[in-house]
C-alpha positions in Angstrom: 0.0 0.0 0.0 2.8 2.4 0.8 4.6 2.0 -2.6 1.7 3.1 -4.8 1.1 6.1 -2.6 4.8 7.0 -2.7 5.0 6.7 -6.5 1.8 8.8 -6.9 3.2 11.5 -4.6 6.5 11.5 -6.5 4.7 11.8 -9.9 2.5 14.6 -8.5 5.6 16.5 -7.3 7.3 16.0 -10.6 4.2 17.2 -12.4 4.0 20.3 -10.2 7.7 21.1 -10.9 7.2 20.7 -14.6 4.1 22.9 -14.5 6.2 25.6 -12.7 9.0 25.3 -15.2 6.7 25.7 -18.2 5.1 28.8 -16.7 8.5 30.2 -15.8 9.6 29.9 -19.4 6.4 31.7 -20.5 7.5 34.7 -18.6 7.3 36.3 -15.2 3.8 37.5 -15.8 2.6 34.0 -16.3 4.5 32.7 -13.3 3.1 35.5 -11.1 -0.4 34.7 -12.2 0.2 31.0 -11.4 1.5 31.9 -8.0 -1.5 34.1 -7.2 -4.0 31.5 -8.2 -2.2 28.6 -6.4 -4.2 28.9 -3.2 -7.5 28.9 -5.1 -6.4 25.8 -7.1 -5.4 24.0 -3.9 -8.8 24.7 -2.3 -10.4 23.4 -5.4 -8.4 20.2 -5.6 -8.8 19.6 -1.8 -12.6 20.1 -1.9 -13.0 17.7 -4.9 -10.8 15.1 -3.1 -13.2 15.3 -0.1 -16.2 15.0 -2.4 -14.6 11.8 -3.7 -13.9 10.5 -0.2 -17.5 11.2 1.0 -18.8 9.5 -2.2 -16.7 6.4 -1.5 -17.6 6.2 2.2 -21.3 6.5 1.4 -21.9 9.9 3.2 -23.9 11.4 0.3 -25.7 14.0 2.4 -22.4 15.8 3.2 -21.5 16.2 -0.5 -23.7 19.2 -1.3 -21.7 21.9 0.5 -18.4 20.4 -0.7 -19.6 20.3 -4.3 -20.6 24.0 -4.0 -17.2 24.8 -2.6 -15.4 22.8 -5.3 -17.4 24.4 -8.1 -17.0 27.9 -6.7 -13.2 27.6 -6.2 -12.8 26.0 -9.6 -14.7 28.8 -11.3 -12.7 31.4 -9.3 -9.5 29.7 -10.4 -10.5 29.7 -14.1 -11.6 33.4 -14.0 -8.4 34.5 -12.3 -6.4 32.9 -15.0 -8.2 34.7 -17.8 -6.2 37.9 -17.6 -2.9 35.9 -17.9 -3.9 34.2 -21.1 -2.3 35.6 -24.3 -4.5 37.9 -26.2 -4.6 38.0 -30.0 -4.0 41.6 -31.2 
């Protein structure tokens, strides 16, 4: 059980590092936008993980508020990224 979790954690960390490198190569504006939205993204990911855990454990009645939190934080993350996207001129 520990080995799959270790491998998953390692792959997640490598993916995050690659994500940061890509944004760093896109420029400081992109990297700054990513840094500003990171807390919102973390809240979104965390809330969706809890939705999954509640669904697996059978606690369906507790999923409503978490779905609302996950949806709201996901939408906030997407809207905060919009100014950092390249604009065609």
